N, C-alpha and C positions, 0 to 999 in steps of 0.2 A: 271282308264283310262277314258278319255272323250268319249262322243258319238258324232256322226256326227251332232246332233242338238245343240251342245254346241261349238261354234267356239272359238278358242283360243283368249283371250283378248290381245290387244297390250302390256299391262303391263307385261304379262307373256312372250311374245316374248322379250321384253326389259330385263326382268330378265334373260332369257336364254342367251342372248347376253352378259349381264354384268357378268353372271356366267362364260361364256366362257372366257371373258377378264380376269377375276380374276384367272382362271386356267392357262391361258397363261402367265400371270404375274408371277405366282408361278413357272412355268416351267422355264421361262427366268431367274428369280432371282436365282433359284437353279443352273442353268448352269453358271451364272456369278460368283456365290460363289465358284463353283468348280475350277474356274480359279484363285482364290485368295489363294490357298494353299501355294504359294510362297511369299505371303505378310505377313511378320512377325508380323505386327501390328494386322491384322485381325485374324491371327492364334492365337495370344496371347489372344485375346478377347474371343475366343472359348475354350481356354485351351490347345488345341493341334490340329494339322492338321486333325487327324482322326475324331475328334468331328465336325470340320468344314465340312468334307466330309459327315458324317452321317446326319448332319443338311441339307446340300445342297440336298442330295438325297431324304431325307424325304420331303422337300419342293416340289421337282419335282414330287414325287409320289402323294402327295396331289393334285397338279395341274392337273395331268393326270386324277385322279378320278373325280375332279370337271369338267373337260372337258366332261367326259362321262355322268355325272349327267345333264349337260346342255341339252343333247339330250333327257333325260327322262323328263325334264321340258317341252320341246317342245311338247311332246306326252301326257302331262297331268297326269303323273304318280305321285301320292301323295308321294310315297316312295322317289322319286327323290327330292321332296320338303324338306322332313325331312332330307335326307342326305345333301342336299344343305345347310340347316341352320347349321347343325353340322360342316360341312367343312368350312363354312364362319366364324363361331366362332373360329375354329382352325386356320384359315388363319389370323384372327385378332390377335390372341395370338402370332402366329409365326412372324407376322409383327412387333409387339411391341418388341419382343425379338430381332429381326433382327435390329431394329432401335437403340437398346441399344448396341448390340454386334458389329455391323458394321455400324457406323454412316454414312459412305460414301454411303450406300444404303438407307438412310432415304427417298429419293424420291420414291423408289420402295415400301417401307413400307407404306408411307402416301397414295399413290395411291391405294395400295392393301386394306388398311383399309376403305377408302372412298367407293370403289367399293363394298366391302363386306357388309358394312352397308346398302348401297342402295339396294343390292340384298335382304337382309333380310326384309327390309321395304316393298319392292314391292311384295314379296312372300305372304304377308298376307293382301293385299288390298281386298276389298269386291269382286271384279270381279275375282281376282285370287283364293280366297277361293271357290267361286262358280265353277270355272273351275276345280279345283282339287277335289271337292266334287262329281261331276257328273261322 
C-alpha cells in the first residue's frame, strides 16, 4: 500500500479506469450472451445452451472481480496489480474464444483485447512500479 508521500501517478489512475472499463465490458458481454440462448447458430457454436450460459456467467464473474480489483489499484495495493494482470490475461483468452465462438460479438472481443493489453503495459511503467513498491 502506498504512503501519503507517494502520490498516485496519472498512469495508475488510467490503468484503474481501463481496468474498470474492461470489467464493465466483460459484464455487458456476459449479459448479452445470456440473451443469445434462443439463437440456434450461437448455441451450436458453444455446443449447447448450457455451455453458453456457463460461459456467459463466467465472463460476468470475471468482470465483477476486475471491477473490484480496479479499486485496489487506485489504493496502490500490489496484490491488486498481480490479480489485474492474471485477469487481463484471462480476459484476452476469453475474448479470443468469444471471437471464434460468436463472431457477431467480434467487436466486443477486439475492444476487450485492446483494453486488456493497454492495462498490462501501463501496470509496469516505471512510475507505476514505484507506486506499487512503496
